[in-house]
Each structure stands twice: as C-alpha cells, then as structure tokens.
N, C-alpha and C positions, 0 to 999 in steps of 0.2 A: 731584211725587214727592219724598218726604222722603229724607233721607240714609240712613235705615235701609232704606227700600224699595229704594234704589239698591244698597245693600250686599248685600241678599238676591238681587237680580237678576244679580249678577256671575257669570259662567261661569268656574269655577276651571280649566277645561280650555283656556281661551282668554284668557290674561292679557293678550295683546297688544291686545285690544279694550277693555280696561278704560279708564275715564276717567283722565286724567292724574293727578288728585288721588289716586285709589285706588292707582294704580301707585306714586306717590311714598310713600304711606303703607305699602304692602306692602314696598317697598324699604327704607324706614327701619326697619320692624319687623324685617326679616331682618338688617339691619346691627346692630341693637341686640342681637338674640339671639346673633349670632356674636361680637360684642364681649364680651358677658357670659360666653359659653362660653370665650373666650380668657382672660378675666381669671381665671376659676376653674381652667381646665385647665392652663395653663402653670405657675403656682406649685405645683399638685398634682404635676405631673410632676417638677419640680425637687426636691420634698421626698420623692419616693418612696424614694431611698436611705436617707434619715434614718428614714423610716417602717419600712423593712425592718430597719435596725439596732435600732430600738426594739422591734420584734416579737421579734427574736432575743434581745435583752437580757431581754425579758419571759419568754421560755421558759427562759433560763438562771437567772433569779432564781426562777422557780417551782420549778426543780429543786433549787436551793440551799435554798429554803424547805421543800420536801418532806423533804430530807435532815436539816435541823435539826429539823423537827417530829418525824421518826422518832427522832432521838437524844434529843430532849426527852421523848418518850413512854417511852423505855427507860432514862432516866437512873437510876432506882432499881435496875434490873438491873445497869447498869454499875458503880454504886457498890458493890453487893453483890459483884460479881465482883472489883473492885479490893480490897475488904476481905479476900476469901478469898485472893487472891494475896499480900497483905501478911502474912496469917497463915501461909501456907505458906512464904513466904520467911523469916519469923521463926523458924519451926520448923527450917528448914534451918540458919539461923545458929546456933541453939542446939546444933547438932551439931558445930560447930567448937570445938575446944578453945582455952582461953586459953593464954598463955605458960607458966604454971605447971603446966598439965595435960599438956603435950607429953611430958615424960619418962615418965610413967606410961602414956601411949598407946603409946609406942615399946615399952615392956615388954609391953603387951597384944598388940601385933602379933607380937613375937618368941615369946611364950608360945603364941599361936595355932598357929604352925608346930610347935613342940615338942609341943603337945597333940594334934596330928594324927599324931604319930609320925614326923615328918620330922627329918632331921639338918640342923642349920643350919651351912652352910659359910661364909656371908658375911652380915653385917648391918651395912651402912655408910650411915648418914644423910649426905646431901649438904647443901651450903649451901642456906639458904632462898631461894626465888624470890618476891620481893615483887610482889603484884598491887595492885588498887585499894584494897580495904579488908581484904584478908586476905593471908596468906603461904602459899606452897606448900612443903611439906617432902618432897622425894623421898628414898627409901631404897632402896638397892641390896640385893637379897636373893638368896641362892643356897641352895637346899634340895635334899636328895636323899631319895628315897623312891619310892613307887609312885603310879600314877594315882589310886587310891582315896584315898591320903593327901593328894595334891594337891587333890582335890575337897573333902576335909574341910577343908583349909586355906582354900580360897577361900570355902567356906560359912561358916567361922568368921570370916573377915574381914568378910563381908557382915553378919554378926550383931553386929558391934561397935557400941556406942552412938554412936561418932563416925564421921564420914565418912572412909573409906579407899578409894582406887581403885587398881586394878592395871593396869600398862602394860608394853608391850614384853615380853610373856610369851614365853619360849622354853624348850622342853623337849627335852632330848637324853639319849641313853643313855651310860652310863659306858663307859670303855675296855674293849674285849673282852679285853685282857690281864689284867684283874682277874678275869674270869670272873663278873662281877656283872650281874644283870638290873635293878639299881636305876636310876632315872632322875634326872636333874638338872633342877631348875627354876630358871631365871634370870628375875627379875621386878623391876620397879621399882614399889614401893608408894608412893603419894602420899597424904599427909594434909594437912590445911589448918588453919590457926589464924587466929582473928580478931585483927587488929591493935589493940593498946591505943591509947587516945587520945594517950598520950605519944609514940607512934610515928608519928602522923599529922601532916601539915603543916596549917596553918590552912585552906588551900584544900581539902584532902582532907576535913577535918572538916565544912566547909561543904557539900561535895558529898554526904557521907554523911548529913548531916541532912536533905537533900531526897530521899534515896532510900528505898525501902521497907525498907532495912536498919534504919533508925531505929525503925520500927514493931516490928521483931522484938526489939530490945534486944540488948545485948552479953551473950554467954554467960558 
C-alpha cells in the first residue's frame, strides 16, 4: 500500500489508531499552524492601539480636508464679501470730519437745534477722547421746547452728512413756578474725527495700514 493509500484510509474520528508517522505529521502540522498564528496574531494585537489612533487621525484629517475644500470652493465669495466690507468701512470713515472741519460741524449741530425751534441753554464741547484711529468729541447740550421740536432736532441730527450720535438723553419739565409747559432736553452729542498722520505714533500708523481703514482713505 502506498503512502497516499494509507493517508486515504485514515479515520479522522479515531486519531489514536493512526500509525505513528501520521500522528507525528499531524502533530507537527498543528504545531506549525499554531506557531504561524501566534507570529501574526501577537504583533497585530500589540499594534491595535496604534491602528485605532491612525484611524481617528484619518477621520480628523478628512474633516479638516472637507472644511478647507469648502473654504476653497467659496474663496471668491469671501473675497467679494471682504471687498464690500472694506467699501462700507471706507464710506463710514469718509463721514468722519477732519480736524479743520470740526468747528463747522459744531455750528451745524447748534443750528439744527435752533432750526427746530428749540432754545439753546447749554452747548459745551468737552475734551476729546482719543481712540485707535479716531477721536471722540462729546458735547453737552441743553435745549428747551416741545416734544415735536425735540423730534425735529433728533431727525435733523440724523440727517447731517457727518456721524453724530446722541447719548444720556434726559427730558424733564420746567419748574411749575414758572407756569410753563415747555420741556428741557439734556443730551450728550458725540461726533468723531479721523486722526491725522501727524497725530499717530509709528506703531499706530503701521496698525492702521493693515486695517480696512486704509482702504477707505482719509476723509
């Protein structure tokens, strides 16, 4: 009987009756399979944490890629939006008076109250408050008149070509002893002027050159 015939005649349900040589071959084969499984399985298990980290990093990188791809796809829209913001900011800057225009602006504010029919009791410009690239000019104002005249004054201030804001508004009635129904308006009007280059420090000039203000130009 040949080796092949003996191998075919083996009963897999009764390994104990196999000839010694076949039992040794089976045992060696089983040992080889287990050894190969150990060689591949143990390093794989030890590298599982690293594999998990790599997978998490892959997900994170894909998210970053998607975000950058989205931004790149909309770069033209972002540039157009930035250009529009710079134009709007420049338009606002042009509403800030220069140093030489401030006196005429103060006259315009005062005339707005008189033009509304109000009586001017106080018109007191306060010292300038310096900001980054502009100066704030507060003005204490006290006017007497009616509600309709106050409304006309506020409307006139809003219509001025330069930016003027009203703060700390307080309306009170005149003393009953005078028998008058006129009202008193106390308000702080604030206007703003753009600082000249001669008033800026080198660091402020450098900062201003990088800001959208440079796009608007100096009024």
